[in-house]
N, C-alpha and C positions, 0 to 999 in steps of 0.2 A: 567576529569569529564564530563559527558554528562547530559544535561538538560532533565528532564522528560517532556513528552508531554501528555496531555495539561499542559501548564505552571501552576504551583501551588507552594505553600509553604509547607515545611515539618513540623513535629511536633515542631521543634525548631524555626520555623519562618524564616528559610532560604530557598533559592531556592532548590526545590526538584531535586535530582539527580536520574539518571536511570542506571541500570546495562547495560553491553554491549548488552545482549540479548534483553532487553526491548528497548534499544535505536534503535537497528536494526528494531525491530517490529514497533516502532514509525515512523522511516524513510519510511518503506514500506507503512504504513497507510497514511502518508502525500503524498507520490507519487501517491497512488491509488485515493484518494479522492480530490486531487487538480485538478481543471479544467485548461487546457491550457489557458493562458491569465489572470489568476487570480493573478499571481505574477508579480509585475512591472518589476523587474530586470531580471527575467527569464520567458519570455512570453511563452516558449514552455514547461515549467515544468509541469508535471502531466500526467494523463492518460485519463481523460475525461469520466470515466465510469459512472458518475452520470447521463449522458444522456441516459443510458440504460433503465431507467424507461419509457421513451417515445418510445422506439424501440419495434417492434413486437417481440413476443416470438418465436424464431425460431432457428434452429441449425446453420444457417449461421450467425446470429447476435451473438450467443454465441461464435462461433469460432472466429469471428472478434474481439470480446471483449477480448478473451483470448490472441490473438496475440497482441492487443494494450497494454494490461497489461504487457506481457512479454517484449515488446519493451521498454516501459517506465522504467521498472525495470532495464533492461540491460543498457539503456542510462544513467540513473541517479544514479543507485546503483551498477553498474556492477563491480566496484572495491571492493565492500564489500561483495556482495552475487552473487550467480548464481541461478537464478530461474529455477527450474527443472520441476515443474508442476503447472499449474494454472487451478483451477476449479471454474467456475462462475455459480451461479444459481439465479433465480429470482422468487419471489412469490409475486404477486400483486406489492406493492410498497416497498418491502424489497429485498435488494440485499445482497447476501452472496458470498464472495470470499475466497477461500482457496488456499494458496500458500505454496508449498513445496520448500525449498531452501537450498543451501549449503552455510555455512558461510566460506568465503575464508580464513580468518585468521587462523582458526584451523580445517577446513574441517569437521565440524559437520553438520549433517542434522537437519533442523528445519522445523516446520509447523506452520503457522499463519493463523487464520481464522478471517475474518472481516465481520460483519453484520451491515448494515445500512438501516434505513428506509428513503427512498428518497422522 
């Protein structure tokens, strides 16, 4: 059983469970939006993309962000998924990240899109 993120109770008053696909999506989201240094026992966990809101809007920053995301996904979720494409876009203070990945367990292609107001 995988716990659903964010933590909440289901209709029966029990801890909500997530399907395998939802669980992988939750893991990707946690990896993306956790800043390095935010977790006490894993100080290098995360990708640090929330800092993108303060960076200039340029092709170089977008490319560096894509590389940082792919590196974080490979480091922390490499046994579960293979990130095949990462697309990052920013509009004012809204960040949009689209990730196409392969689920290693059953070789299925998946796409997840995350939007955050930063």
